C-alpha positions as a Markdown table, in Angstrom:
| # | Residue | x | y | z |
|---|---|---|---|---|
| 1 | Met | -5.4 | -8.8 | -20.0 |
| 2 | Lys | -3.4 | -5.5 | -19.5 |
| 3 | Ile | -4.9 | -2.6 | -17.5 |
| 4 | Leu | -3.4 | 1.0 | -17.3 |
| 5 | Tyr | -5.1 | 2.5 | -14.2 |
| 6 | Ala | -5.1 | 6.3 | -14.2 |
| 7 | Ala | -6.0 | 8.4 | -11.2 |
| 8 | Ser | -5.1 | 11.6 | -9.4 |
| 9 | Glu | -4.5 | 10.1 | -6.0 |
| 10 | Cys | -3.5 | 6.9 | -4.4 |
| 11 | Lys | -2.7 | 5.7 | -0.8 |
| 12 | Pro | -0.1 | 5.7 | 0.6 |
| 13 | Phe | 1.5 | 8.2 | -1.7 |
| 14 | Ala | -1.0 | 11.1 | -1.9 |
| 15 | Ala | -4.7 | 10.9 | -1.0 |
| 16 | Ser | -7.5 | 13.2 | 0.1 |
| 17 | Gly | -10.5 | 10.9 | 0.3 |
| 18 | Gly | -12.2 | 7.7 | -0.8 |
| 19 | Leu | -10.6 | 7.8 | -4.3 |
| 20 | Gly | -7.2 | 7.4 | -2.8 |
| 21 | Asp | -8.4 | 4.4 | -0.8 |
| 22 | Val | -9.7 | 2.7 | -3.9 |
| 23 | Val | -6.7 | 3.3 | -6.1 |
| 24 | Gly | -4.4 | 2.1 | -3.2 |
| 25 | Ser | -6.3 | -1.2 | -3.0 |
| 26 | Leu | -8.0 | -2.2 | -6.3 |
| 27 | Pro | -5.0 | -2.5 | -8.5 |
| 28 | Gln | -3.3 | -4.8 | -5.9 |
| 29 | Ala | -6.5 | -6.9 | -5.8 |
| 30 | Leu | -6.5 | -7.2 | -9.6 |
| 31 | Arg | -2.8 | -8.2 | -9.6 |
| 32 | Gln | -3.5 | -11.0 | -7.1 |
| 33 | Lys | -6.0 | -12.3 | -9.6 |
| 34 | Lys | -3.2 | -12.5 | -12.2 |
| 35 | Val | -4.2 | -9.3 | -14.1 |
| 36 | Ser | -1.4 | -7.2 | -15.4 |
| 37 | Val | -2.1 | -3.8 | -14.0 |
| 38 | Arg | 0.0 | -0.6 | -13.9 |
| 39 | Val | -1.0 | 2.6 | -12.2 |
| 40 | Val | -0.2 | 6.2 | -13.4 |
| 41 | Leu | -0.2 | 9.1 | -11.0 |
| 42 | Pro | 1.0 | 12.7 | -10.8 |
| 43 | Leu | 4.3 | 13.1 | -8.9 |
| 44 | Tyr | 3.0 | 15.6 | -6.3 |
| 45 | Gly | 5.4 | 17.7 | -4.3 |
| 46 | Ser | 3.8 | 16.3 | -1.1 |
| 47 | Ile | 4.8 | 12.7 | -1.8 |
| 48 | Lys | 7.2 | 11.7 | 1.0 |
| 49 | Gln | 10.9 | 11.2 | 0.4 |
| 50 | Glu | 10.7 | 7.6 | 1.6 |
| 51 | Tyr | 8.7 | 6.8 | -1.6 |
| 52 | Arg | 10.8 | 9.0 | -3.8 |
| 53 | Asp | 13.9 | 7.2 | -2.8 |
| 54 | Lys | 12.5 | 4.0 | -4.2 |
| 55 | Met | 11.6 | 5.5 | -7.6 |
| 56 | Thr | 13.6 | 5.0 | -10.7 |
| 57 | Phe | 13.8 | 7.7 | -13.4 |
| 58 | Leu | 12.9 | 6.1 | -16.8 |
| 59 | Lys | 13.0 | 9.0 | -19.3 |
| 60 | Ala | 11.6 | 12.4 | -20.1 |
| 61 | Ile | 9.1 | 13.2 | -22.8 |
| 62 | Tyr | 7.2 | 16.4 | -23.9 |
| 63 | Val | 3.4 | 16.4 | -23.7 |
| 64 | Pro | 1.2 | 18.6 | -25.9 |
| 65 | Val | -1.1 | 20.9 | -23.9 |
| 66 | Ala | -3.2 | 22.8 | -26.5 |
| 67 | Trp | -0.5 | 25.0 | -28.2 |
| 68 | Arg | 2.2 | 24.2 | -25.7 |
| 69 | Arg | 4.6 | 21.3 | -25.2 |
| 70 | Gln | 5.3 | 20.6 | -21.5 |
| 71 | Tyr | 8.1 | 18.5 | -19.9 |
| 72 | Cys | 7.0 | 15.2 | -18.3 |
| 73 | Gly | 9.5 | 13.1 | -16.4 |
| 74 | Ile | 8.5 | 9.4 | -15.9 |
| 75 | Phe | 9.4 | 7.7 | -12.7 |
| 76 | Glu | 8.7 | 4.1 | -11.9 |
| 77 | Tyr | 7.9 | 2.6 | -8.4 |
| 78 | Arg | 7.3 | -1.1 | -7.7 |
| 79 | Gly | 5.3 | -2.3 | -4.8 |
| 80 | Asp | 3.1 | -5.3 | -3.9 |
| 81 | Gly | 3.4 | -6.6 | -7.4 |
| 82 | Val | 2.1 | -3.4 | -9.1 |
| 83 | Ile | 4.1 | -1.0 | -11.2 |
| 84 | Tyr | 3.4 | 2.7 | -10.6 |
| 85 | Tyr | 4.4 | 5.5 | -13.0 |
| 86 | Phe | 4.7 | 8.9 | -11.5 |
| 87 | Leu | 4.6 | 11.8 | -13.9 |
| 88 | Asp | 6.8 | 14.7 | -13.0 |
| 89 | Asn | 6.2 | 18.4 | -13.9 |
| 90 | Glu | 7.0 | 20.7 | -11.0 |
| 91 | Tyr | 5.1 | 23.6 | -12.6 |
| 92 | Tyr | 1.8 | 21.7 | -12.3 |
| 93 | Phe | 2.4 | 19.4 | -9.3 |
| 94 | Lys | 4.9 | 20.8 | -6.9 |
| 95 | Arg | 2.1 | 22.3 | -4.7 |
| 96 | Asp | 1.1 | 22.0 | -1.1 |
| 97 | Ser | -2.3 | 20.4 | -1.9 |
| 98 | Leu | -3.6 | 18.1 | -4.6 |
| 99 | Tyr | -6.5 | 20.2 | -5.8 |
| 100 | Gly | -8.1 | 23.6 | -5.5 |
| 101 | Tyr | -5.9 | 25.8 | -7.7 |
| 102 | Tyr | -6.8 | 28.3 | -10.4 |
| 103 | Asp | -5.2 | 26.2 | -13.1 |
| 104 | Asp | -6.6 | 22.8 | -12.2 |
| 105 | Ala | -8.2 | 22.6 | -15.6 |
| 106 | Glu | -4.8 | 22.8 | -17.2 |
| 107 | Arg | -3.0 | 20.7 | -14.6 |
| 108 | Phe | -5.3 | 17.7 | -15.3 |
| 109 | Ala | -5.6 | 18.3 | -19.0 |
| 110 | Phe | -1.8 | 17.9 | -19.0 |
| 111 | Phe | -2.0 | 14.8 | -16.8 |
| 112 | Ser | -4.7 | 13.2 | -19.0 |
| 113 | Arg | -2.8 | 13.8 | -22.2 |
| 114 | Ala | 0.4 | 12.5 | -20.5 |
| 115 | Val | -1.3 | 9.2 | -19.6 |
| 116 | Leu | -1.6 | 8.5 | -23.3 |
| 117 | Glu | 1.7 | 9.9 | -24.3 |
| 118 | Ile | 3.7 | 7.7 | -21.9 |
| 119 | Ile | 2.3 | 4.4 | -23.4 |
| 120 | Pro | 5.0 | 3.9 | -26.0 |
| 121 | Ala | 7.6 | 5.5 | -23.7 |
| 122 | Val | 7.2 | 2.8 | -21.1 |
| 123 | Asp | 6.6 | 0.0 | -23.7 |
| 124 | Phe | 3.2 | -1.0 | -22.2 |
| 125 | Lys | 0.3 | -1.4 | -24.5 |
| 126 | Pro | -2.9 | -1.8 | -22.4 |
| 127 | Asp | -6.1 | -3.5 | -23.4 |
| 128 | Ile | -8.0 | -1.1 | -21.2 |
| 129 | Ile | -7.3 | 2.3 | -19.7 |
| 130 | Ser | -9.3 | 2.6 | -16.5 |
| 131 | Cys | -9.9 | 6.3 | -15.5 |
| 132 | Asn | -11.2 | 7.8 | -12.3 |
| 133 | Asp | -13.2 | 11.0 | -11.7 |
| 134 | Trp | -12.9 | 14.3 | -13.5 |
| 135 | Gln | -9.2 | 14.7 | -13.1 |
| 136 | Thr | -8.7 | 11.9 | -15.7 |
| 137 | Ala | -11.9 | 12.4 | -17.6 |
| 138 | Leu | -10.1 | 13.8 | -20.6 |
| 139 | Val | -8.2 | 10.5 | -21.2 |
| 140 | Pro | -11.1 | 8.9 | -23.0 |
| 141 | Val | -11.8 | 12.2 | -24.8 |
| 142 | Tyr | -8.3 | 12.5 | -26.1 |
| 143 | Tyr | -8.1 | 8.8 | -27.0 |
| 144 | Ser | -11.3 | 8.8 | -29.0 |
| 145 | Thr | -10.5 | 12.1 | -30.9 |
| 146 | Met | -6.7 | 12.0 | -31.3 |
| 147 | Tyr | -5.2 | 8.5 | -30.6 |
| 148 | Ser | -7.7 | 5.8 | -31.5 |
| 149 | Lys | -6.7 | 5.7 | -35.2 |
| 150 | Gly | -3.0 | 5.9 | -34.5 |
| 151 | Gly | -2.3 | 2.2 | -34.7 |
| 152 | Gly | 0.6 | 0.5 | -33.0 |
| 153 | Tyr | 0.6 | 1.1 | -29.2 |
| 154 | Tyr | -2.8 | 2.9 | -29.5 |
| 155 | Ser | -4.8 | 0.3 | -31.5 |
| 156 | Asn | -7.9 | -1.3 | -30.1 |
| 157 | Ile | -7.7 | 0.2 | -26.5 |
| 158 | Lys | -11.0 | 0.3 | -24.6 |
| 159 | Thr | -11.6 | 3.0 | -22.0 |
| 160 | Val | -13.5 | 2.8 | -18.7 |
| 161 | Phe | -14.5 | 5.9 | -16.7 |
| 162 | Thr | -15.4 | 5.4 | -13.0 |
| 163 | Ile | -17.5 | 8.1 | -11.2 |
| 164 | His | -16.6 | 8.1 | -7.6 |
| 165 | Asn | -18.5 | 11.3 | -6.8 |
| 166 | Ile | -20.6 | 13.0 | -9.5 |
| 167 | Gln | -20.7 | 16.3 | -7.5 |
| 168 | Tyr | -17.2 | 17.1 | -8.8 |
| 169 | Gln | -17.3 | 17.2 | -12.6 |
| 170 | Gly | -14.5 | 19.5 | -13.7 |
| 171 | Lys | -16.7 | 22.4 | -14.9 |
| 172 | Tyr | -15.0 | 25.4 | -16.6 |
| 173 | Gly | -15.6 | 28.3 | -18.9 |
| 174 | Asp | -15.4 | 28.0 | -22.7 |
| 175 | Glu | -12.0 | 29.7 | -22.7 |
| 176 | Val | -10.3 | 26.5 | -21.7 |
| 177 | Leu | -11.4 | 24.8 | -25.0 |
| 178 | Glu | -8.7 | 26.4 | -27.1 |
| 179 | Asn | -6.1 | 27.4 | -24.6 |
| 180 | Val | -6.1 | 24.3 | -22.3 |
| 181 | Ile | -7.8 | 21.3 | -23.8 |
| 182 | Gly | -6.9 | 21.8 | -27.4 |
| 183 | Leu | -9.8 | 20.0 | -29.1 |
| 184 | Ser | -10.6 | 20.8 | -32.7 |
| 185 | Pro | -13.7 | 22.8 | -33.5 |
| 186 | Phe | -15.3 | 19.5 | -34.7 |
| 187 | Asp | -14.7 | 17.8 | -31.4 |
| 188 | Lys | -15.4 | 20.5 | -28.8 |
| 189 | Ser | -19.1 | 19.6 | -28.5 |
| 190 | Ile | -17.9 | 16.4 | -26.7 |
| 191 | Val | -17.1 | 18.4 | -23.6 |
| 192 | Glu | -19.6 | 21.2 | -23.9 |
| 193 | Tyr | -22.7 | 20.9 | -21.7 |
| 194 | Asp | -25.2 | 23.2 | -20.1 |
| 195 | Gly | -23.3 | 26.4 | -21.1 |
| 196 | Cys | -19.9 | 25.4 | -20.0 |
| 197 | Val | -17.0 | 22.9 | -20.4 |
| 198 | Asn | -17.6 | 19.8 | -18.4 |
| 199 | Tyr | -14.8 | 17.2 | -18.2 |
| 200 | Met | -16.9 | 14.5 | -16.7 |
| 201 | Lys | -19.5 | 14.8 | -19.4 |
| 202 | Gly | -16.8 | 14.4 | -22.0 |
| 203 | Ala | -15.7 | 11.1 | -20.4 |
| 204 | Ile | -19.3 | 9.8 | -20.3 |
| 205 | Glu | -19.6 | 10.5 | -24.0 |
| 206 | Ser | -16.3 | 9.1 | -25.0 |
| 207 | Ser | -15.6 | 6.1 | -22.8 |
| 208 | Asp | -16.6 | 2.5 | -23.7 |
| 209 | Lys | -18.0 | 1.9 | -20.2 |
| 210 | Val | -19.0 | 4.1 | -17.3 |
| 211 | Ser | -18.9 | 2.6 | -13.9 |
| 212 | Thr | -19.9 | 3.9 | -10.5 |
| 213 | Val | -18.9 | 2.7 | -7.0 |
| 214 | Ser | -22.1 | 1.0 | -6.0 |
| 215 | Pro | -25.2 | -0.5 | -7.9 |
| 216 | Thr | -27.6 | 1.8 | -6.1 |
| 217 | Tyr | -25.6 | 4.9 | -6.9 |
| 218 | Ala | -25.6 | 3.9 | -10.6 |
| 219 | Glu | -29.4 | 4.1 | -10.4 |
| 220 | Glu | -29.5 | 7.2 | -8.3 |
| 221 | Ile | -27.4 | 9.4 | -10.6 |
| 222 | Leu | -30.1 | 9.0 | -13.3 |
| 223 | Asp | -32.3 | 11.1 | -11.0 |
| 224 | Pro | -31.9 | 14.9 | -11.0 |
| 225 | Trp | -31.8 | 14.8 | -7.1 |
| 226 | Tyr | -28.4 | 13.1 | -7.2 |
| 227 | Ser | -26.9 | 13.9 | -10.6 |
| 228 | Tyr | -25.8 | 17.5 | -10.2 |
| 229 | Gly | -27.1 | 18.2 | -13.7 |
| 230 | Leu | -25.8 | 15.1 | -15.6 |
| 231 | Asp | -28.9 | 13.0 | -15.5 |
| 232 | Thr | -29.9 | 13.9 | -19.1 |
| 233 | Ile | -26.6 | 12.7 | -20.6 |
| 234 | Leu | -26.4 | 9.7 | -18.3 |
| 235 | Lys | -29.9 | 8.6 | -19.3 |
| 236 | Met | -28.9 | 8.8 | -23.0 |
| 237 | Arg | -25.8 | 6.7 | -22.2 |
| 238 | Ser | -27.4 | 4.4 | -19.6 |
| 239 | Trp | -26.6 | 1.3 | -21.7 |
| 240 | Lys | -22.9 | 1.8 | -20.8 |
| 241 | Leu | -23.5 | 2.4 | -17.0 |
| 242 | Lys | -22.6 | -0.2 | -14.4 |
| 243 | Gly | -22.3 | -0.1 | -10.6 |
| 244 | Ile | -19.7 | -2.1 | -8.7 |
| 245 | Leu | -19.6 | -1.8 | -4.9 |
| 246 | Asn | -16.1 | -0.8 | -3.6 |
| 247 | Gly | -14.3 | -2.9 | -1.1 |
| 248 | Ile | -11.8 | -2.3 | 1.7 |
| 249 | Ser | -8.4 | -3.8 | 2.4 |
| 250 | Tyr | -8.9 | -6.7 | 4.9 |
| 251 | Asp | -5.1 | -6.5 | 5.6 |
| 252 | Val | -5.2 | -2.8 | 6.5 |
| 253 | Tyr | -8.5 | -3.0 | 8.4 |
| 254 | Asn | -8.0 | -6.0 | 10.6 |
| 255 | Pro | -8.8 | -5.9 | 14.3 |
| 256 | Glu | -6.6 | -8.9 | 14.9 |
| 257 | Thr | -3.5 | -7.3 | 13.6 |
| 258 | Asp | -4.1 | -3.5 | 13.6 |
| 259 | Lys | -1.2 | -1.9 | 15.3 |
| 260 | His | -3.1 | 1.3 | 15.9 |
| 261 | Leu | -5.5 | -0.3 | 18.5 |
| 262 | Trp | -5.0 | -0.4 | 22.2 |
| 263 | Ala | -5.9 | -4.1 | 22.1 |
| 264 | Asn | -6.4 | -6.5 | 19.2 |
| 265 | Tyr | -9.4 | -8.9 | 19.0 |
| 266 | Ser | -11.3 | -11.2 | 16.6 |
| 267 | Val | -14.8 | -12.4 | 15.9 |
| 268 | Asp | -14.1 | -15.4 | 18.1 |
| 269 | Asn | -12.5 | -13.5 | 21.0 |
| 270 | Leu | -14.0 | -10.0 | 21.5 |
| 271 | Ser | -12.3 | -9.3 | 24.9 |
| 272 | Gly | -9.9 | -6.8 | 23.3 |
| 273 | Lys | -12.8 | -4.7 | 22.1 |
| 274 | Lys | -13.8 | -4.1 | 25.7 |
| 275 | Thr | -10.3 | -2.8 | 26.3 |
| 276 | Asp | -10.5 | -0.5 | 23.3 |
| 277 | Lys | -13.8 | 0.9 | 24.5 |
| 278 | Glu | -12.4 | 1.6 | 27.9 |
| 279 | Glu | -9.3 | 3.3 | 26.5 |
| 280 | Leu | -11.4 | 5.3 | 24.1 |
| 281 | Gln | -13.5 | 6.6 | 27.0 |
| 282 | Lys | -10.3 | 7.6 | 28.8 |
| 283 | Tyr | -8.9 | 9.3 | 25.7 |
| 284 | Phe | -12.0 | 11.6 | 25.5 |
| 285 | Asn | -12.3 | 12.0 | 29.2 |
| 286 | Leu | -15.6 | 10.3 | 29.3 |
| 287 | Pro | -16.9 | 8.3 | 32.3 |
| 288 | Leu | -15.8 | 4.6 | 32.2 |
| 289 | Lys | -19.2 | 3.0 | 31.8 |
| 290 | Lys | -18.9 | -0.4 | 30.1 |
| 291 | Asp | -22.6 | -0.8 | 29.6 |
| 292 | Thr | -23.2 | 2.6 | 28.0 |
| 293 | Pro | -23.1 | 2.4 | 24.2 |
| 294 | Ile | -20.7 | 4.7 | 22.4 |
| 295 | Val | -22.2 | 6.2 | 19.2 |
| 296 | Ala | -19.4 | 7.4 | 16.8 |
| 297 | Met | -19.0 | 9.4 | 13.6 |
| 298 | Val | -15.8 | 9.7 | 11.6 |
| 299 | Ser | -16.6 | 12.0 | 8.7 |
| 300 | Arg | -16.2 | 15.4 | 7.1 |
| 301 | Leu | -18.5 | 17.8 | 8.8 |
| 302 | Val | -20.6 | 18.9 | 5.8 |
| 303 | Ser | -24.3 | 18.9 | 5.2 |
| 304 | His | -24.4 | 16.1 | 2.6 |
| 305 | Lys | -23.0 | 13.7 | 5.2 |
| 306 | Gly | -26.1 | 14.3 | 7.2 |
| 307 | Phe | -24.9 | 16.7 | 9.9 |
| 308 | Asp | -27.9 | 18.9 | 9.5 |
| 309 | Leu | -30.0 | 15.9 | 10.7 |
| 310 | Val | -27.6 | 15.3 | 13.6 |
| 311 | Gln | -27.7 | 18.9 | 14.6 |
| 312 | Gly | -31.4 | 18.8 | 14.7 |
| 313 | Ile | -31.8 | 15.9 | 17.2 |
| 314 | Ile | -28.6 | 14.9 | 18.9 |
| 315 | Glu | -29.0 | 17.0 | 22.0 |
| 316 | Glu | -32.4 | 15.6 | 22.7 |
| 317 | Phe | -31.1 | 12.1 | 22.0 |
| 318 | Ile | -28.1 | 12.3 | 24.4 |
| 319 | Arg | -30.2 | 13.9 | 27.1 |
| 320 | Tyr | -32.9 | 11.2 | 27.0 |
| 321 | Phe | -30.6 | 8.1 | 26.5 |
| 322 | Asp | -27.7 | 6.7 | 28.5 |
| 323 | Val | -25.2 | 7.0 | 25.6 |
| 324 | Gln | -21.8 | 8.6 | 24.8 |
| 325 | Phe | -21.3 | 10.3 | 21.5 |
| 326 | Ile | -17.9 | 10.8 | 19.8 |
| 327 | Val | -17.1 | 12.8 | 16.6 |
| 328 | Leu | -13.9 | 12.9 | 14.6 |
| 329 | Gly | -13.6 | 15.2 | 11.6 |
| 330 | Ser | -13.5 | 18.7 | 10.3 |
| 331 | Gly | -15.5 | 20.7 | 7.8 |
| 332 | Asp | -18.0 | 23.5 | 7.8 |
| 333 | Trp | -17.6 | 26.1 | 10.5 |
| 334 | Gln | -21.3 | 25.9 | 11.6 |
| 335 | Tyr | -20.9 | 22.2 | 12.5 |
| 336 | Glu | -17.5 | 22.6 | 14.1 |
| 337 | Gln | -18.9 | 25.3 | 16.3 |
| 338 | Phe | -22.1 | 23.3 | 17.1 |
| 339 | Phe | -20.1 | 20.3 | 18.3 |
| 340 | Arg | -17.7 | 22.5 | 20.3 |
| 341 | Asp | -20.6 | 23.9 | 22.1 |
| 342 | Leu | -22.2 | 20.5 | 22.5 |
| 343 | Ala | -19.0 | 19.0 | 24.0 |
| 344 | Gly | -18.7 | 22.0 | 26.3 |
| 345 | Arg | -22.1 | 21.6 | 27.7 |
| 346 | Tyr | -22.1 | 17.8 | 27.9 |
| 347 | Pro | -18.5 | 16.8 | 28.7 |
| 348 | Asp | -19.5 | 13.5 | 30.3 |
| 349 | Lys | -21.4 | 12.5 | 27.1 |
| 350 | Val | -19.7 | 14.0 | 24.1 |
| 351 | Gly | -16.1 | 13.5 | 22.9 |
| 352 | Leu | -14.8 | 15.7 | 20.0 |
| 353 | Tyr | -11.7 | 15.9 | 17.9 |
| 354 | Leu | -11.7 | 18.5 | 15.2 |
| 355 | Gly | -9.4 | 17.3 | 12.4 |
| 356 | Tyr | -8.5 | 13.9 | 11.0 |
| 357 | Val | -5.9 | 11.5 | 12.6 |
| 358 | Pro | -5.9 | 8.1 | 10.9 |
| 359 | Asp | -4.6 | 6.3 | 14.1 |
| 360 | Leu | -7.4 | 7.8 | 16.1 |
| 361 | Ala | -10.0 | 6.9 | 13.5 |
| 362 | Gln | -9.0 | 3.2 | 13.8 |
| 363 | Lys | -9.3 | 3.5 | 17.6 |
| 364 | Ile | -12.8 | 4.9 | 17.3 |
| 365 | Tyr | -13.9 | 2.2 | 14.9 |
| 366 | Ala | -12.6 | -0.4 | 17.4 |
| 367 | Gly | -13.8 | 1.2 | 20.6 |
| 368 | Ser | -17.3 | 2.3 | 19.5 |
| 369 | Asp | -20.5 | 0.2 | 19.7 |
| 370 | Ile | -22.6 | 2.0 | 17.1 |
| 371 | Phe | -21.4 | 3.9 | 14.0 |
| 372 | Leu | -23.6 | 6.6 | 12.5 |
| 373 | Met | -23.7 | 7.5 | 8.8 |
| 374 | Pro | -26.9 | 9.5 | 7.9 |
| 375 | Ser | -25.7 | 10.7 | 4.5 |
| 376 | Lys | -27.9 | 12.6 | 2.1 |
| 377 | Ser | -26.0 | 10.9 | -0.7 |
| 378 | Glu | -23.1 | 8.4 | -0.4 |
| 379 | Pro | -21.7 | 7.0 | -3.7 |
| 380 | Cys | -20.2 | 4.0 | -1.9 |
| 381 | Gly | -18.9 | 4.8 | 1.5 |
| 382 | Leu | -16.1 | 2.9 | 3.1 |
| 383 | Ser | -16.6 | 3.9 | 6.8 |
| 384 | Gln | -19.6 | 1.6 | 7.2 |
| 385 | Met | -17.6 | -1.3 | 5.9 |
| 386 | Ile | -14.7 | -0.5 | 8.2 |
| 387 | Ala | -17.1 | -0.2 | 11.1 |
| 388 | Leu | -18.5 | -3.7 | 10.3 |
| 389 | Arg | -15.0 | -5.1 | 10.2 |
| 390 | Tyr | -14.4 | -3.8 | 13.8 |
| 391 | Gly | -17.8 | -4.8 | 15.2 |
| 392 | Ser | -19.2 | -1.3 | 15.4 |
| 393 | Val | -22.8 | -1.7 | 14.2 |
| 394 | Pro | -23.8 | 0.9 | 11.6 |
| 395 | Val | -26.9 | 3.1 | 11.6 |
| 396 | Val | -27.2 | 4.4 | 8.0 |
| 397 | Arg | -29.6 | 6.1 | 5.6 |
| 398 | Glu | -30.7 | 3.9 | 2.7 |
| 399 | Thr | -28.8 | 5.6 | -0.1 |
| 400 | Gly | -26.0 | 4.7 | -2.5 |
| 401 | Gly | -23.4 | 2.2 | -1.2 |
| 402 | Leu | -24.9 | 2.4 | 2.3 |
| 403 | Ala | -28.1 | 0.7 | 0.9 |
| 404 | Asp | -26.0 | -1.9 | -0.9 |
| 405 | Ser | -23.9 | -2.8 | 2.1 |
| 406 | Ile | -26.1 | -2.4 | 5.2 |
| 407 | Lys | -29.3 | -4.3 | 5.7 |
| 408 | Asp | -31.7 | -3.7 | 8.6 |
| 409 | Ser | -31.5 | -6.2 | 11.5 |
| 410 | Gly | -35.1 | -5.6 | 12.5 |
| 411 | Met | -36.3 | -9.0 | 11.3 |
| 412 | Gly | -33.5 | -10.9 | 13.0 |
| 413 | Thr | -31.2 | -10.7 | 10.0 |
| 414 | Gly | -29.1 | -7.9 | 8.6 |
| 415 | Asn | -26.0 | -6.2 | 9.8 |
| 416 | Gly | -27.2 | -2.8 | 11.0 |
| 417 | Phe | -30.0 | -0.3 | 11.4 |
| 418 | Val | -31.4 | 1.5 | 8.3 |
| 419 | Phe | -33.7 | 4.5 | 7.8 |
| 420 | Thr | -35.1 | 5.5 | 4.4 |
| 421 | Asn | -36.1 | 9.1 | 4.2 |
| 422 | Tyr | -33.8 | 12.0 | 4.8 |
| 423 | Asn | -35.5 | 13.1 | 8.0 |
| 424 | Ala | -34.0 | 13.8 | 11.4 |
| 425 | His | -36.7 | 12.0 | 13.3 |
| 426 | Glu | -36.4 | 8.9 | 11.2 |
| 427 | Met | -32.7 | 8.9 | 12.0 |
| 428 | Lys | -33.4 | 9.4 | 15.7 |
| 429 | His | -35.8 | 6.4 | 15.6 |
| 430 | Ala | -33.1 | 4.2 | 14.0 |
| 431 | Leu | -30.6 | 5.3 | 16.7 |
| 432 | Glu | -33.2 | 4.5 | 19.4 |
| 433 | Arg | -33.6 | 1.0 | 17.9 |
| 434 | Ala | -29.9 | 0.5 | 18.0 |
| 435 | Val | -29.6 | 1.7 | 21.6 |
| 436 | Glu | -32.5 | -0.6 | 22.7 |
| 437 | Gly | -30.9 | -3.5 | 20.8 |
| 438 | Tyr | -27.6 | -2.9 | 22.6 |
| 439 | Lys | -29.3 | -3.6 | 26.0 |
| 440 | Asp | -29.9 | -7.2 | 24.8 |
| 441 | Lys | -26.3 | -8.3 | 25.4 |
| 442 | Glu | -26.7 | -11.8 | 23.9 |
| 443 | Gly | -28.5 | -10.5 | 20.8 |
| 444 | Trp | -26.1 | -7.6 | 20.4 |
| 445 | Gln | -23.1 | -10.0 | 20.4 |
| 446 | Ile | -24.8 | -12.1 | 17.7 |
| 447 | Leu | -25.3 | -8.9 | 15.6 |
| 448 | Met | -21.7 | -7.8 | 16.2 |
| 449 | Lys | -20.4 | -11.2 | 15.0 |
| 450 | Arg | -22.7 | -11.1 | 12.0 |
| 451 | Ala | -21.3 | -7.7 | 11.1 |
| 452 | Met | -17.7 | -8.8 | 11.5 |
| 453 | Asn | -18.3 | -11.8 | 9.3 |
| 454 | Cys | -19.6 | -9.7 | 6.3 |
| 455 | Asp | -17.3 | -9.9 | 3.3 |
| 456 | Phe | -16.6 | -6.5 | 1.8 |
| 457 | Ser | -13.0 | -7.3 | 0.8 |
| 458 | Trp | -11.6 | -6.2 | -2.5 |
| 459 | Asp | -11.5 | -9.8 | -3.6 |
| 460 | Arg | -15.2 | -9.8 | -4.4 |
| 461 | Ser | -15.1 | -6.3 | -6.0 |
| 462 | Ala | -12.0 | -7.0 | -8.1 |
| 463 | Gln | -13.7 | -10.0 | -9.7 |
| 464 | Glu | -16.6 | -7.8 | -10.8 |
| 465 | Tyr | -14.1 | -5.3 | -12.3 |
| 466 | Ile | -12.4 | -8.2 | -14.1 |
| 467 | Asp | -15.7 | -9.4 | -15.5 |
| 468 | Met | -16.5 | -5.9 | -16.8 |
| 469 | Tyr | -13.1 | -5.5 | -18.4 |
| 470 | Lys | -13.3 | -8.9 | -20.0 |
| 471 | Ser | -16.7 | -8.1 | -21.5 |
| 472 | Leu | -15.2 | -5.0 | -23.1 |
| 473 | Ile | -12.5 | -6.9 | -24.9 |
| 474 | Gly | -14.5 | -10.0 | -25.8 |
| 475 | Gln | -13.0 | -12.5 | -23.4 |
């Protein structure tokens, strides 16, 4: 089985969020299971020279973009058993950031078309092209309308489209139909939806399978509350919808070997975690109180991550309970200013770092006792899985991948604390239960070990992807 995996970002080359984590791990996990997989990515200007030095230039081709033909240089990079193709066009990709430009519609129309155009150029005929989020959503559209009847390298290819976050759909005005996408008048309805052009809608229509990053999220996006307008088309195509929970790299996120930590530890020897907690308190100038639980958040500071709930109750919570609260992230001004003020008024209880530093994030996972994720919606979430791996017990809202990965420990089982409704006082009650549970040292250590023994590695998730791919090609 041969897979061509198309995405707009990938760790460690260029990443802005969870998509980059997935693309940096899943193809390697598939390769370890003897699947032939190659990854195709844009050659962004921000990719470091250390990776560029290991790339080999293969050839240049010209890619149709509506009425234009644009240069595309193909570079190859090999790492961890996976072949990566980087597609070069400095006009589109030599930018400071990955997204957020006036011509993103054209940039990723070019990339989607190039994904198909390079197939004969690199002499790799895939059984399946696996696409991710709106930036590659036109790949199945182009394949079904322009390439599927071409024979040769393009015969009998199946397409899979994975929705990592349905909020970002690639929505543009009708003017891009002729000048950017280049679909015929007979095919333009594939991408038209709700008065505009919608790249993601086109992929849902055209692909052979639509997957999401957790089973619960696959159900949730059929509801208008979660779908951002796509529930109607998803209900019509629900027969092709499947949810597969993401995983994390157990090599990268490993408290026994993680070089970012002050001290390493394992599920059988937790002494290093005590050191990490003490050093974390020193880093944020908090009192060195070993029996005071640290509640942590590592997140973008935006409302759908639940920060409106946190804003509503956190001051009352930290005043009433003997806790310390640490936040790492950046985002909306109102939340940044709120936490600045909170940290200023409670310097012995609140630690704050506005921004994102990967090394510090690892230290927070390791040094904290409780990890808070009160998301309004969470397609999968990786932070709760990383927290489990490092023995920081999650408190989460029951939504998306959080519901699939965290089960409440109230009945003596489970690996965290869960609240159901998007309500600040329900969240506060779940936090209170966690803090009370922390006081039972013996019981808490059992819960920590149960959390650390959970298996959310890519090995499990990769097998589910393989099963889905095999079902498409009749194996």
